[in-house]
Each structure stands twice: as C-alpha cells, then as structure tokens.
VMD Tcl script that draws the C-alpha trace (Angstrom):
set ca {
  {-0.02 1.26 167.75}
  {-2.83 -1.01 168.74}
  {-1.53 -3.84 166.54}
  {1.84 -3.47 168.24}
  {0.13 -3.65 171.60}
  {-1.64 -6.78 170.48}
  {1.76 -8.42 169.58}
  {3.13 -7.41 172.93}
  {0.15 -8.86 174.73}
  {0.54 -12.15 172.75}
  {4.25 -12.20 173.76}
  {3.27 -11.67 177.41}
  {0.67 -14.42 177.10}
  {3.34 -16.84 175.72}
  {5.72 -15.88 178.53}
  {2.95 -16.59 181.13}
  {2.42 -19.94 179.41}
  {6.18 -20.73 179.69}
  {6.48 -19.79 183.46}
  {5.01 -23.08 184.80}
  {7.32 -25.13 182.66}
  {10.49 -23.68 184.14}
  {9.40 -23.09 187.75}
  {6.94 -24.30 190.32}
  {4.83 -21.20 190.08}
  {1.23 -21.45 188.93}
  {-0.53 -18.85 186.80}
  {-4.11 -17.70 187.31}
  {-6.08 -18.94 184.31}
  {-8.27 -15.84 184.25}
  {-5.22 -13.56 183.77}
  {-4.15 -15.72 180.81}
  {-7.70 -15.55 179.28}
  {-8.05 -11.75 179.83}
  {-4.66 -11.08 178.19}
  {-5.90 -13.08 175.16}
  {-9.09 -11.13 175.01}
  {-7.20 -7.80 175.26}
  {-4.85 -8.91 172.47}
  {-7.75 -9.86 170.23}
  {-9.50 -6.57 170.87}
  {-6.28 -4.60 170.15}
  {-5.94 -6.37 166.83}
  {-9.60 -5.86 165.90}
  {-9.61 -2.15 166.66}
  {-6.18 -1.64 165.11}
  {-7.23 -3.28 161.90}
  {-10.47 -1.22 161.85}
  {-8.50 2.05 162.25}
  {-5.88 1.09 159.61}
  {-8.70 0.51 157.15}
  {-10.01 4.01 157.83}
  {-6.52 5.46 157.48}
  {-5.95 3.78 154.12}
  {-9.35 4.93 152.85}
  {-8.54 8.50 153.85}
  {-5.15 8.36 152.16}
  {-6.69 6.92 148.99}
  {-9.30 9.72 148.89}
  {-6.62 12.31 149.48}
  {-4.36 10.89 146.69}
  {-7.27 10.76 144.22}
  {-8.04 14.44 144.89}
  {-4.34 15.31 144.50}
  {-4.10 13.40 141.25}
  {-7.23 15.08 139.91}
  {-5.73 18.48 140.72}
  {-2.38 17.61 139.10}
  {-4.02 16.09 136.02}
  {-6.14 19.23 135.48}
  {-3.08 21.41 136.05}
  {-1.04 19.40 133.47}
  {-3.84 19.59 130.95}
  {-4.17 23.30 131.42}
  {-0.41 23.71 130.95}
  {-0.36 21.57 127.84}
  {-3.17 23.72 126.33}
  {-1.26 26.86 127.18}
  {1.83 25.50 125.49}
  {-0.07 24.45 122.41}
  {-1.64 27.93 122.14}
  {1.80 29.48 122.45}
  {3.10 27.26 119.65}
  {0.14 28.11 117.44}
  {0.62 31.89 117.92}
  {4.36 31.81 117.49}
  {4.18 29.81 114.23}
  {2.56 32.77 112.39}
}
mol new
graphics top color blue
foreach p $ca { graphics top sphere $p radius 0.5 }
foreach p [lrange $ca 0 end-1] q [lrange $ca 1 end] { graphics top cylinder $p $q radius 0.2 }
display resetview
C-alpha cells in the first residue's frame, strides 16, 4: 500500500509540475519538495515492509515443507513395512 501511495504522490508531483505549463498559476516550491520527500519516504518504508513480509513467507514455507517432507517419509516407511509384512 505504501508503494502505491508513493506512485500516487509521484503522479501528483508530475501534475503539479505540469500546471504552470498550461496556465498562469504558480506552484509553491515547498509543496513540490515535500511531496517528493513523502513519496521517497513511502517507497523506503514500503520496501522495508515488503522485505519483512517475504522473509516471513519464506520461513513459513520452509516449516511447511519440513512438515510435509517428514510426513511423506513417514508414510513411505509405513508403506514399505506393509509390503514387507504382506510378502510373507
């Protein structure tokens, strides 16, 4: 969401940059600068949070794969034992 907000702020910044070209209105330079700072901050925080989310997902998937692998191995051992006992 923060990355989307950053893109929206960049679009607003570009629109503000375009206003003086099509009309006689002038834009306060501080507003333009602060929108740029807010966009940069949004991107930075958004990227930091995405990194945490991907790490969390990777950790969850590795736990899940460990559980599934041990379950499959246990099931294979049970099937092998059943085959051994039914061969006699």
